C-alpha positions, 0 to 999 in steps of 0.5 A, spaced: 499 500 500 505 504 498 503 506 492 496 509 489 494 511 482 502 510 481 504 515 486 509 513 491 506 515 498 510 518 504 513 512 508 509 515 514 502 515 510 503 508 508 505 506 515 499 509 518 494 505 513 498 499 514 496 499 522 489 496 524 485 502 526 481 503 532 477 509 536 481 513 541 476 513 548 479 515 555 486 515 552 486 508 549 485 505 542 479 501 542 475 497 538 467 498 537 463 494 542 460 490 537 466 489 533 463 492 526 467 496 521 466 501 516 470 501 509 474 507 507 473 508 500 478 511 495 473 516 491 478 516 485 477 508 484 471 506 488 475 501 492 476 500 500 483 501 502 482 500 510 477 500 515 475 503 521 470 501 527 463 502 526 461 505 533 454 506 535 450 508 541 454 504 546 461 506 544 458 514 545 456 512 552 463 510 553 466 516 550 462 521 554 463 517 560 471 518 559 470 525 557 466 527 563 471 523 568 476 528 565 472 534 565 469 533 572 475 530 575 477 537 575 484 536 572 483 539 565 479 545 567 484 546 572 490 546 568 493 553 568 491 557 562 498 557 560 499 550 560 493 549 555 496 554 551 502 550 551 499 543 549 495 547 543 502 549 541 505 543 541 499 540 537 500 545 532 508 543 532 506 536 531 501 537 525 506 541 522 511 536 522 507 531 519 504 536 514 505 531 508 502 525 511 496 529 513 495 532 506 496 525 503 491 522 508 486 527 506 487 526 498 486 519 499 480 519 504 476 525 501 479 525 493 481 533 494 488 535 490 494 533 495 497 540 493 491 543 496 490 539 502 498 541 504 497 548 502 490 550 504 487 544 509 493 543 513 496 550 513 490 553 515 489 548 521 496 549 524 495 556 523 488 556 527 491 551 532 496 557 534 491 562 534 486 559 538 492 557 543 493 564 544 486 565 547 487 560 552 490 565 556 485 571 555 479 568 557 476 574 561 470 577 565 468 584 567 467 587 574 461 592 575 459 597 579 452 595 582 446 599 584 442 594 588 436 599 589 432 594 593 438 594 599 440 601 599 444 601 606 449 596 603 455 595 598 455 590 593 461 588 588 459 584 581 463 581 576 463 575 571 466 569 569 467 565 563 467 558 564 468 552 560 461 549 558 463 542 559 463 536 555 463 537 547 460 533 542 463 535 535 460 532 529 464 534 523 463 533 515 467 530 510 469 536 505 474 539 510 475 533 515 482 536 518 480 543 518 473 542 521 475 538 526 481 543 528 475 549 528 472 545 534 477 542 537 482 548 538 477 553 541 474 547 546 480 545 549 483 552 549 477 554 554 478 548 558 472 543 555 473 536 554 471 533 547 468 527 543 470 528 536 465 524 531 468 525 524 464 523 517 464 516 516 467 517 509 473 521 511 475 518 518 482 518 517 485 525 519 481 525 525 484 519 528 491 521 526 490 527 530 488 523 536 495 520 535 498 527 535 494 529 541 496 523 545 504 525 543 503 532 545 501 530 552 493 531 553 490 527 559 486 521 558 479 523 556 480 530 554 480 528 546 476 522 544 475 520 537 469 516 535 468 513 528 461 511 526 455 512 521 452 519 522 445 516 523 447 511 529 453 514 532 452 521 530 445 521 532 447 518 539 452 523 540 447 529 539 442 526 543 446 524 549 444 527 556 451 527 558 453 532 553 453 539 554 454 542 548 454 540 540 458 543 535 455 541 528 458 542 521 454 539 515 448 540 511 442 544 513 437 538 513 441 534 518 443 540 522 436 541 523 435 534 526 441 535 530 438 541 533 432 538 535 435 532 538 440 537 542 434 541 544 431 535 548 436 536 553 437 543 553 444 542 550 448 548 547 448 547 540 452 551 534 450 549 527 454 551 521 450 549 515 449 550 508 449 555 503 448 558 496 453 563 495 452 569 490 458 571 486 456 578 483 460 581 478 459 589 476 460 592 470 467 595 471 470 588 472 475 585 467 472 579 464 478 575 465 479 577 472 471 576 473 472 569 470 478 567 474 475 569 480 468 565 479 472 559 477 476 559 484 469 560 487 466 554 485 471 549 483 475 550 489 475 543 493 471 540 487 465 545 489 464 541 496 464 548 500 459 550 504 461 557 501 462 555 494 460 561 489 454 557 486 450 562 483 454 567 478 451 574 477 454 578 472 452 585 469 449 584 462 454 588 459 459 583 461 455 576 461 457 573 455 465 575 455 465 572 463 461 566 461 465 564 455 472 565 459 469 561 465 467 555 460 474 555 457 477 555 464 472 549 466 474 545 460 481 546 461 482 543 468 486 537 469 481 532 472 485 526 476 486 522 483 487 527 488 494 524 490 497 526 484 500 533 485 498 535 478 491 534 479 486 540 479 479 537 480 479 531 484 473 526 485 467 528 489 467 524 496 463 518 494 459 515 489 452 517 493 455 525 492 457 524 485 450 521 483 447 527 487 450 532 483 449 529 476 442 528 478 442 536 479 445 537 473 440 533 469 434 536 472 437 543 470 438 541 463 431 537 463 428 544 465 432 548 459 438 550 462 444 549 457 451 547 459 456 552 457 462 547 460 461 540 463 455 537 464 457 530 465 461 525 470 468 523 468 471 517 465 473 511 469 470 508 475 472 514 480 467 519 483 468 524 478 464 530 475 466 535 470 467 542 472 460 545 469 457 552 467 450 552 466 446 558 463 439 559 460 437 558 467 431 561 471 430 562 479 425 557 480 430 551 477 432 546 483 439 548 480 438 555 482 435 554 489 438 548 492 445 547 494 448 542 489 455 541 493 459 540 487 463 543 481 456 546 478 455 554 477 449 557 474 450 563 471 445 569 470 445 576 468 443 582 472 441 589 470 442 594 477 444 594 484 437 593 486 436 588 481 442 584 484 440 585 491 433 582 491 436 576 487 442 575 491 438 575 497 432 570 494 434 564 498 433 561 504 441 561 505 445 566 508 452 564 509 457 568 504 457 572 498 462 576 493 462 582 490 467 584 484 468 591 482 473 597 482 468 602 484 468 601 492 462 606 493 458 602 489 461 596 493 460 599 500 452 601 498 451 593 496 455 590 502 449 592 507 444 589 503 447 582 502 444 577 507 450 573 509 455 572 514 461 573 510 462 578 504 468 578 500 470 583 495 474 581 489 476 575 492 472 568 494 473 563 499 478 567 503 478 564 511 482 567 516 483 565 523 481 572 526 474 573 523 468 570 525 465 565 520 457 563 520 451 564 517 444 568 516 438 565 516 438 557 515 446 557 514 446 556 521 447 558 528 453 561 532 460 564 529 466 560 529 473 562 528 476 569 531 474 571 538 467 569 537 469 561 537 470 562 545 463 564 546 461 557 543 465 553 548 464 557 555 458 559 559 458 566 562 457 566 570 455 573 574 457 573 581 454 578 586 457 579 593 454 583 598 460 587 602 
């Protein structure tokens, strides 16, 4: 198993794949209680290349007990902030030292190009852990001057504390397996929480390898537990478990609603980072070549399997034909291949299920009158490939325009003016992100407040920064990840009033 698709693997990657895979619970590597396993599929070939435990509700109980012991013993929450900071920095250093191995595991597991995995997924994960490590020593409350109008003959002193929320159940998606894990692990551990991390069944490998690094870094037993299994069994049991204090979920809006309802039964704190149908808005002063390159990056990055993917392209009518022509040329010229090949630009989608889902959307659009300016079909061979696709002659009522496709498919439409585009950009149940392309900053500033989205990029798209809060309006989720806002997801404010 040292070679995949003719590419020699890093020896560390090959060694990891050759070893039996187990779950991390309470500082020990264990099989699931039933002994069942799940295959891990290479989406470039459709073949299984290793297996992981198929954890179920009994395993969730085991993991929750381990995390609760680690939290309630007080050892982890009472770690000095500087010690939690140092452990996170040690974890970041270990991840950086093993960057190529993690990139190869992501490429094999998810299908994404290995070069992108190394310079985006792994690099951003290292930066985010280091950023959140600094917050461990900066969690603070405030003091207040109290009036206490009902007891006027005594003095009062008031202050607030931010305390760790407790045991966190984190359920992460398959599109950015490592980065989405880190987005939850780092702030939770910085705040003094303990965690059960449940990766997507399609992409469990980097979460398990991250668990190994946590042990190597010196985290106490039970602080970070990694449990593999199916979403509708292990994931559902985790979301509904009464021993969980907080559920952090990233995934589709449909599943996110189910997670939120399950958590609410126990009044479990919940944050949801959900779907999107992000508009890319090109005004009439933009060079068509610049706009086309930006639109291509917005939709074809990570095979379009991005919650912020720029899947709705709106171009001013005066530039529309030129931008679409150049975007179609970019799409047709992209090299499709296995993610493990460093020359690949478009890898396979994560699974056969996802490939069929995306192609069903394409067929739906074409049957309703859309025209494919580029792509419009699956790739050649057994892998889960979909050609980069540009659909034109679409209208607002089509499924391809209304619903999240989560693949390399963009629908392009012309618009007339700012009032027209503001209305159409917001005509969606989602509100995660948008981008505006223009050199006229006056018009850009007038448009930004009218766009209902958690992030608005200007002359760029899919730029993620550790310091910036990330999340959505409307059905794109609840809460904000990254930045200082992330700490609010994993801490509870406590008010203290003292009569002197």
